[in-house]
N, C-alpha and C positions, 0 to 999 in steps of 0.2 A: 509619447515617450517610445523609444525603440529597445526592445529587450532581446537580449540573445541568452537562450536556454542552452545548457551543456547537459546533455542527458540521452540515456537509451530512449528508443522511441518505437511505436509499433510499425511495422509487424513484428519486430524484435519482441520475443516473450520475456517481459521482465516486470516486475511490480513497480519499479521507479519508473519505467517507461509508460506504463498504463497511467500512473499518477500524472507524469507530465503531459500525456496526451489530453487528459480531462481538464487539467488545469488550464493549459494553453488554448484549448477549444473555447474555455469561458472567458479568458482574457481577450480572445479574438473577437468576442461580441462587444467589447469596449473599445473606446478610440486609443488602443494600445497596439503597437506593432510588434509582432512576435516572430522571431526566427529561431530554429532548433538546429545546433550542431550536435550530430549523434554519430554512432558507429555505421559502418557499412550495413546495409540491410534495412536501414530507416527509409520511410516513405512519407511523401507528403508535401503539402504547399509550404514553402519557405523551410523546408528541412534539408540540410547539407550533411549527407553522409561522407564522413572525412576521415575515419580512422578504425582500426581494428583494436580490441583490447591486447593483442599480442604483438602490435607494432612498436619498434623502437621509436622515439621522438614523438610520443603521443601528445606531449604538451604543445610542442611546436605545430603539430598538425592542427590540433583543436585551435590554437590561437590564431593561426594563419587564416582559418575559415572564419573566426569570429570577428576579427578586425576588419574584414572586408566589407562587413555589414555596418561598421561604425557605430557600435550600440552606445546607448546612454548608460546601460547597466548589463552586466553579465551575471546570470543566475545559475549557479552550479547545482544539479541534483547529485548529492553525494551518498554513496554507499561504498565501504571498503571493498576493493576488487574491481571496480568499474574502470578504473584508470590504469591498467597494466599491473606489472609485477610489483612485488614488495607491497602487498595490500594497497595497490594504487597510489604509490607515493608521488607518481607523476602530477598529481593534482596539486602539490606546493609549487612545482616549477610553473604549472599553468596560471596559478594565483599571482605569482610574482611577475610573469609576463604580461597579464592583463593590468596588474597595478602600475607597470612601468609606463603605460599609456595613459594614466591618470583617470582611468575608468574605474568606477566603483564596481566591486564584486562581491556578492553575497552567495551564500549557499543553504540549501535545505539539507539538514542532517536527518535522514530517515531512521536512523537508529543511533542512539547514544549508550554506550555502555560505561558503567561506572568503573570497572577494573578491567579494561581491555589489556591485550598482550603488549609488549614493549613496544614494537613497531607501529601499531594502531594509536597507542598512547602519544607517541612522538608525532605522527601525522595530526592527530587532532589537537594537540597542544599548539603546533604551528599554525593550524587552520583558524583556531580561536583567537590566535594573536593578530594575525594578517587580514582576515577577512573584514570587509566593511560592516556587514551584517550577517546574522545567522537566524533561519527559521527553523524551529522544532515543532513536533506535534504534541508534545506532553509537558505538564508542569514539572513532572519528575525529570525530565531532561534539561529544563531550564535551572533545576536545582544542581544537577550534575555540573553543567558548564560553568555555574557560578562558583560552587564549592570546591570542585575537583580541579577545574581548569582555569579557575580565577579570571573568567571572562567578564568584560564590562557588561553589567546588565543592560546598558543603553543600546548595546548591539544585538540583543538577543529578542526574538519575536515568537510569540506563540500562536501559531495557526493550526487548527486542527486538520485531521485528513477529511478530504471532501467526499461527498457522495452524489450520485446522480439523483434527479427527479424523474421518475418514470414509471409506468405501471407494468406488472409482470406480463410476459408473453402469454398470449392467449392459447388455452387449450394445451399448455406445455406437457403436463403428464402424459397425455395421449401421444404427444410427438415423439416421447423418448421411452415409451411402453412402461409407464409407472402408474397407469390409472388404478384406482381404487386402493392405493397404498399410502400410508403416512410415512413420508420419506424424511429420514434423518440425513443430513449431508454434511460431510467433511470434505474439505477441497485444499489443495496445495501440494508441493513437492512431498514425497514420502521422506521424512526426516525424522530422527528419533525425538526431537524437541517438540514435535507437533502431536506426539502420542496417539497416532492412529489406532495403535495396538490396544491401548486402554479401552477404547469404545468398542473394538471388536470383542474384547474379552468381556465386557459389560453387556453386550448386546443381547445375548440370550435371556438375561434377567429382565431387559426391557420388553422382549417379546412376551414373557410370562404375562405382564401387566398390559401390553398393548399388542393383540394378536395380528393386527394387520400392520405393523411396523415394519420398516424396509430401509436397510442402511445402504448408503451410496457413498463410496470413496472416489472422489474425482481428482485425478492427478495425471500430469504429463510424467512419463517415466524417463528420468535421467539415467542412462544404462550404467554408468560407473558410480555415481554419487549415492553413498549410503546403500550400496547394494546388498550388505549383510543384512542391514535393518529391513529392506524391502522383501528379502527372502523369508526372513522371520515372520514378517507381517503376512504374506501369503500363506505361510504354513499355517499360521493361526486361523486365518480364514478358512482354509481347506478342512481344519480340524474342528472348526465350530459347530455345534449341534444346530446352529441357525444359519449354517453356510447357503442355504438355498435362498435365503432372505438377504444376502449380502452381494452387492454388485460393485465392480470397480471399473469406473469410466476412464479410460486412458486415451491419450493422443494430444495433439495440437488443438486447443480450444480457441478458435476465433471468438470475438466478444459475443456475437449473436448465439453461438452454441452454448457458452459459458452462461449467458443470460437465460437461456432456455432451461439449463440444468438448475440454476437458482430459482427460476419461476416454478419449477416442478417439485422443489423440496417443500416441505412444511416447516422445518426448523434447521438450524445450522449449529454445529457443535465444535468448539474450539478449545480441547483441554491441553493447550500449549504449556510447556514449562518454561519457554523463553520466548520473549517477543516484545512488541511495542504496538501502537496503535495499527490496526490491521486493516489493509485494503479490502480484506476478505469480509470483515466486520462491516466496513461501509457498503460493499455490494450487497450483502444481506439485508441490511436496514434499508436500501433503495427499495426493495422489494417487499418490505413489511414482514421479513422472516424473523421471528423471535430467535434469540441466541442462548446457548448454554456454554458459558466458558469457564475456564479454570479461574483461579483467584490472583492472576497476575495483576499488578497494580493498575496498568494502563487499562486492562479490560474492565475491572471494577469500576474504575472512574468512569468509564464510557457508559457503562450500564447504570450507574446511578444517576448519570445526567440524562440519559436518553429513556430510561425506563424501558428498554428494549428486550430484557430478558433476565435469566438467573445467571450467578456464578456458582460454582461447587467447589468444595474442598475435599470430599470424601468420594469413594466409590458410590455409597448409598445415596449420596446427594446427586450424583450424576443421574442415576437410575431413576430417583423419585421426580427430579426436575424435567427430565426428558419426558417421562411418562405423564407428568401433569400437563405440559404443553400439548402433547399428542390427545390428550382426553378431555381436558377442560376447557370447552369452547370460550367460556367467558375470560379466563386468564389468557388464553391464546389471542384472542381478539384486541385485547386491551394492550398487551405487548406489542402486536403486529401495529396497532394505530399509533402507539407511542413511537416506534421506530420510524413510520412514514413521517409523522410531525416533526420529528427531531432533525431529520434530513431537511425537510422543507423550511423549517424555521432557524436552523444553526449552522448546517454543514453542507448545503448545496454548493455545487461548484461556482454559480454566480457569486454566492456569498464569500467563499474562499477565495475568488479572484479579486473581489473589491478589497477584501484584507491584504492581499498581496500587493496590489497597487498602492495600498496606503503604505506599505513598507517601502516600496520603490520610491515613493515621494519623500521619504527621509534622506534619500541619497542623491536626488535630482540636483544637478549641478545648476546654479542660477546664473543666467547670462548676464552680461555687463549693461545691456540695455533691453529694452521692452521686446519680447518675442512671443509668437503663439506657434505651438507645435500643430501641424496639420497632417493628418492620416486619413484618406477617403476609404481606405479598405477595398473591398471586392464588390 
């Protein structure tokens, strides 16, 4: 089967692009032919950089690149804003263009909001009606698509966010000068909904209980996005009585660098107020790093299934649960082992790829005579 993905793709820095690179990498280890139509800047085998988010005629550009491959299925990776102006409304034109060739088109919705603004609601309603299949990562998203968008249950498929199976980078703490420190890591763009500020505020109380604790905030700085929040956060860090134990890692993080940072941390904290199944969570579990999260439904469900950490609802719970993980070796090792086992047994990219292939099989067009698909790979 020949699949065309429409997605951002490395070295473009984007969570959706990272997701696509890991999923397509796993699919390429199967008898599946994979091609990726992406934005300018994407690189790789069978990757076709074809458009910029600011271009006019995005749908036409993507369509023209995709049909040259004569795909059996087109698989769109969707987030609002990836497909041009007006919250990426061009994705609707793209779907209609693909459907006009009688090619099945499915999409992975990486986030589903129950009450989006008017335009996002309009786009999502049309996508749910016109797509042949929809993949989501959470049961909660299935419920929203069925109850709010009246989507046919037969076209919705639940596949969790995948994670890699690998061991931590050797001697990672020494490589980035974090030796002899118990490292709490927060990672991602500085946005108010991620609540970096909460943990900065609580960190002195953590240090009282864990004297060798160290807080690392790892982020690429977008110069204009949420600049006021970033300025407030940096002011909090500078004013913190524990400021000498707080570090900010900034810059472009290629995967090996980010993997080294992850390997050097002891635990990861996600006090988010908004979010869905997180790629950051998946990366942490890859390396067996226990988690302390907020009580967002998606986070709680993941922790209940994996046994990879705690969730917290109050400031005192954050402090207590972070301190427990950093001081109680038995609890730490249990959660760490649970995380690694959950990845291997449930959400490794090979498992996620196989589930995705099963979805593709639902839409494979049956020939009128007996045929056999052949793809030798490299």
